[in-house]
mmCIF file of the N, C-alpha and C atoms, coordinates in Angstrom:
data_MODEL
# 
_entry.id   MODEL 
# 
loop_
_atom_site.group_PDB 
_atom_site.id 
_atom_site.type_symbol 
_atom_site.label_atom_id 
_atom_site.label_alt_id 
_atom_site.label_comp_id 
_atom_site.label_asym_id 
_atom_site.label_entity_id 
_atom_site.label_seq_id 
_atom_site.pdbx_PDB_ins_code 
_atom_site.Cartn_x 
_atom_site.Cartn_y 
_atom_site.Cartn_z 
_atom_site.occupancy 
_atom_site.B_iso_or_equiv 
_atom_site.pdbx_formal_charge 
_atom_site.auth_seq_id 
_atom_site.auth_comp_id 
_atom_site.auth_asym_id 
_atom_site.auth_atom_id 
_atom_site.pdbx_PDB_model_num 
ATOM 1  N N  . UNK A 1 1  ? -13.926 -74.916 135.056 1.00 0.00 ? 1  UNK A N  1 
ATOM 2  C CA . UNK A 1 1  ? -15.072 -74.037 135.312 1.00 0.00 ? 1  UNK A CA 1 
ATOM 3  C C  . UNK A 1 1  ? -16.053 -74.726 136.249 1.00 0.00 ? 1  UNK A C  1 
ATOM 4  N N  . UNK A 1 2  ? -16.181 -76.024 136.075 1.00 0.00 ? 2  UNK A N  1 
ATOM 5  C CA . UNK A 1 2  ? -17.105 -76.754 136.941 1.00 0.00 ? 2  UNK A CA 1 
ATOM 6  C C  . UNK A 1 2  ? -16.618 -76.721 138.389 1.00 0.00 ? 2  UNK A C  1 
ATOM 7  N N  . UNK A 1 3  ? -15.313 -76.906 138.581 1.00 0.00 ? 3  UNK A N  1 
ATOM 8  C CA . UNK A 1 3  ? -14.758 -76.897 139.946 1.00 0.00 ? 3  UNK A CA 1 
ATOM 9  C C  . UNK A 1 3  ? -14.910 -75.508 140.562 1.00 0.00 ? 3  UNK A C  1 
ATOM 10 N N  . UNK A 1 4  ? -14.749 -74.475 139.739 1.00 0.00 ? 4  UNK A N  1 
ATOM 11 C CA . UNK A 1 4  ? -14.898 -73.102 140.236 1.00 0.00 ? 4  UNK A CA 1 
ATOM 12 C C  . UNK A 1 4  ? -16.327 -72.885 140.716 1.00 0.00 ? 4  UNK A C  1 
ATOM 13 N N  . UNK A 1 5  ? -17.300 -73.418 139.974 1.00 0.00 ? 5  UNK A N  1 
ATOM 14 C CA . UNK A 1 5  ? -18.702 -73.280 140.373 1.00 0.00 ? 5  UNK A CA 1 
ATOM 15 C C  . UNK A 1 5  ? -18.954 -74.003 141.679 1.00 0.00 ? 5  UNK A C  1 
ATOM 16 N N  . UNK A 1 6  ? -18.332 -75.179 141.838 1.00 0.00 ? 6  UNK A N  1 
ATOM 17 C CA . UNK A 1 6  ? -18.519 -75.960 143.067 1.00 0.00 ? 6  UNK A CA 1 
ATOM 18 C C  . UNK A 1 6  ? -17.938 -75.199 144.253 1.00 0.00 ? 6  UNK A C  1 
ATOM 19 N N  . UNK A 1 7  ? -16.777 -74.583 144.055 1.00 0.00 ? 7  UNK A N  1 
ATOM 20 C CA . UNK A 1 7  ? -16.136 -73.818 145.134 1.00 0.00 ? 7  UNK A CA 1 
ATOM 21 C C  . UNK A 1 7  ? -16.996 -72.613 145.502 1.00 0.00 ? 7  UNK A C  1 
ATOM 22 N N  . UNK A 1 8  ? -17.522 -71.940 144.489 1.00 0.00 ? 8  UNK A N  1 
ATOM 23 C CA . UNK A 1 8  ? -18.381 -70.773 144.743 1.00 0.00 ? 8  UNK A CA 1 
ATOM 24 C C  . UNK A 1 8  ? -19.608 -71.187 145.523 1.00 0.00 ? 8  UNK A C  1 
ATOM 25 N N  . UNK A 1 9  ? -20.206 -72.319 145.138 1.00 0.00 ? 9  UNK A N  1 
ATOM 26 C CA . UNK A 1 9  ? -21.406 -72.807 145.826 1.00 0.00 ? 9  UNK A CA 1 
ATOM 27 C C  . UNK A 1 9  ? -21.080 -73.139 147.278 1.00 0.00 ? 9  UNK A C  1 
ATOM 28 N N  . UNK A 1 10 ? -19.931 -73.773 147.504 1.00 0.00 ? 10 UNK A N  1 
ATOM 29 C CA . UNK A 1 10 ? -19.527 -74.138 148.865 1.00 0.00 ? 10 UNK A CA 1 
ATOM 30 C C  . UNK A 1 10 ? -19.334 -72.880 149.711 1.00 0.00 ? 10 UNK A C  1 
ATOM 31 N N  . UNK A 1 11 ? -18.723 -71.852 149.131 1.00 0.00 ? 11 UNK A N  1 
ATOM 32 C CA . UNK A 1 11 ? -18.494 -70.599 149.862 1.00 0.00 ? 11 UNK A CA 1 
ATOM 33 C C  . UNK A 1 11 ? -19.830 -69.950 150.214 1.00 0.00 ? 11 UNK A C  1 
ATOM 34 N N  . UNK A 1 12 ? -20.766 -69.960 149.266 1.00 0.00 ? 12 UNK A N  1 
ATOM 35 C CA . UNK A 1 12 ? -22.083 -69.362 149.519 1.00 0.00 ? 12 UNK A CA 1 
ATOM 36 C C  . UNK A 1 12 ? -22.780 -70.086 150.654 1.00 0.00 ? 12 UNK A C  1 
ATOM 37 N N  . UNK A 1 13 ? -22.691 -71.418 150.661 1.00 0.00 ? 13 UNK A N  1 
ATOM 38 C CA . UNK A 1 13 ? -23.328 -72.208 151.722 1.00 0.00 ? 13 UNK A CA 1 
ATOM 39 C C  . UNK A 1 13 ? -22.711 -71.863 153.076 1.00 0.00 ? 13 UNK A C  1 
ATOM 40 N N  . UNK A 1 14 ? -21.386 -71.742 153.119 1.00 0.00 ? 14 UNK A N  1 
ATOM 41 C CA . UNK A 1 14 ? -20.709 -71.415 154.379 1.00 0.00 ? 14 UNK A CA 1 
ATOM 42 C C  . UNK A 1 14 ? -21.109 -70.026 154.865 1.00 0.00 ? 14 UNK A C  1 
ATOM 43 N N  . UNK A 1 15 ? -21.144 -69.072 153.951 1.00 0.00 ? 15 UNK A N  1 
ATOM 44 C CA . UNK A 1 15 ? -21.508 -67.696 154.324 1.00 0.00 ? 15 UNK A CA 1 
ATOM 45 C C  . UNK A 1 15 ? -22.951 -67.645 154.817 1.00 0.00 ? 15 UNK A C  1 
ATOM 46 N N  . UNK A 1 16 ? -23.856 -68.298 154.078 1.00 0.00 ? 16 UNK A N  1 
ATOM 47 C CA . UNK A 1 16 ? -25.267 -68.298 154.488 1.00 0.00 ? 16 UNK A CA 1 
ATOM 48 C C  . UNK A 1 16 ? -25.424 -68.964 155.842 1.00 0.00 ? 16 UNK A C  1 
ATOM 49 N N  . UNK A 1 17 ? -24.708 -70.051 156.072 1.00 0.00 ? 17 UNK A N  1 
ATOM 50 C CA . UNK A 1 17 ? -24.788 -70.751 157.355 1.00 0.00 ? 17 UNK A CA 1 
ATOM 51 C C  . UNK A 1 17 ? -24.255 -69.879 158.480 1.00 0.00 ? 17 UNK A C  1 
ATOM 52 N N  . UNK A 1 18 ? -23.149 -69.191 158.225 1.00 0.00 ? 18 UNK A N  1 
ATOM 53 C CA . UNK A 1 18 ? -22.556 -68.316 159.247 1.00 0.00 ? 18 UNK A CA 1 
ATOM 54 C C  . UNK A 1 18 ? -23.500 -67.161 159.577 1.00 0.00 ? 18 UNK A C  1 
ATOM 55 N N  . UNK A 1 19 ? -24.048 -66.533 158.556 1.00 0.00 ? 19 UNK A N  1 
ATOM 56 C CA . UNK A 1 19 ? -24.979 -65.409 158.758 1.00 0.00 ? 19 UNK A CA 1 
ATOM 57 C C  . UNK A 1 19 ? -26.239 -65.901 159.452 1.00 0.00 ? 19 UNK A C  1 
ATOM 58 N N  . UNK A 1 20 ? -26.725 -67.079 159.059 1.00 0.00 ? 20 UNK A N  1 
ATOM 59 C CA . UNK A 1 20 ? -27.932 -67.637 159.676 1.00 0.00 ? 20 UNK A CA 1 
ATOM 60 C C  . UNK A 1 20 ? -27.710 -67.894 161.157 1.00 0.00 ? 20 UNK A C  1 
ATOM 61 N N  . UNK A 1 21 ? -26.565 -68.456 161.504 1.00 0.00 ? 21 UNK A N  1 
ATOM 62 C CA . UNK A 1 21 ? -26.268 -68.737 162.921 1.00 0.00 ? 21 UNK A CA 1 
ATOM 63 C C  . UNK A 1 21 ? -26.150 -67.429 163.691 1.00 0.00 ? 21 UNK A C  1 
ATOM 64 N N  . UNK A 1 22 ? -25.505 -66.433 163.130 1.00 0.00 ? 22 UNK A N  1 
ATOM 65 C CA . UNK A 1 22 ? -25.343 -65.142 163.798 1.00 0.00 ? 22 UNK A CA 1 
ATOM 66 C C  . UNK A 1 22 ? -26.689 -64.471 164.000 1.00 0.00 ? 22 UNK A C  1 
ATOM 67 N N  . UNK A 1 23 ? -27.560 -64.526 162.993 1.00 0.00 ? 23 UNK A N  1 
ATOM 68 C CA . UNK A 1 23 ? -28.882 -63.905 163.108 1.00 0.00 ? 23 UNK A CA 1 
ATOM 69 C C  . UNK A 1 23 ? -29.708 -64.632 164.161 1.00 0.00 ? 23 UNK A C  1 
ATOM 70 N N  . UNK A 1 24 ? -29.609 -65.958 164.198 1.00 0.00 ? 24 UNK A N  1 
ATOM 71 C CA . UNK A 1 24 ? -30.384 -66.744 165.165 1.00 0.00 ? 24 UNK A CA 1 
ATOM 72 C C  . UNK A 1 24 ? -29.930 -66.442 166.590 1.00 0.00 ? 24 UNK A C  1 
ATOM 73 N N  . UNK A 1 25 ? -28.621 -66.401 166.822 1.00 0.00 ? 25 UNK A N  1 
ATOM 74 C CA . UNK A 1 25 ? -28.107 -66.130 168.168 1.00 0.00 ? 25 UNK A CA 1 
ATOM 75 C C  . UNK A 1 25 ? -28.480 -64.713 168.603 1.00 0.00 ? 25 UNK A C  1 
ATOM 76 N N  . UNK A 1 26 ? -28.429 -63.774 167.680 1.00 0.00 ? 26 UNK A N  1 
ATOM 77 C CA . UNK A 1 26 ? -28.781 -62.390 168.010 1.00 0.00 ? 26 UNK A CA 1 
ATOM 78 C C  . UNK A 1 26 ? -30.270 -62.289 168.326 1.00 0.00 ? 26 UNK A C  1 
ATOM 79 N N  . UNK A 1 27 ? -31.075 -63.010 167.571 1.00 0.00 ? 27 UNK A N  1 
ATOM 80 C CA . UNK A 1 27 ? -32.526 -62.963 167.782 1.00 0.00 ? 27 UNK A CA 1 
ATOM 81 C C  . UNK A 1 27 ? -32.891 -63.597 169.120 1.00 0.00 ? 27 UNK A C  1 
ATOM 82 N N  . UNK A 1 28 ? -32.224 -64.696 169.445 1.00 0.00 ? 28 UNK A N  1 
ATOM 83 C CA . UNK A 1 28 ? -32.514 -65.387 170.703 1.00 0.00 ? 28 UNK A CA 1 
ATOM 84 C C  . UNK A 1 28 ? -32.075 -64.549 171.902 1.00 0.00 ? 28 UNK A C  1 
ATOM 85 N N  . UNK A 1 29 ? -30.984 -63.829 171.759 1.00 0.00 ? 29 UNK A N  1 
ATOM 86 C CA . UNK A 1 29 ? -30.471 -63.024 172.868 1.00 0.00 ? 29 UNK A CA 1 
ATOM 87 C C  . UNK A 1 29 ? -31.123 -61.646 172.865 1.00 0.00 ? 29 UNK A C  1 
# 
């Protein structure tokens, strides 16, 4: 269960980072 939580957290970080980069590039352009 602990490893599952770590994987979920890692996925959330990746998704947030991807969305953040996309929003930043769209805002700049």
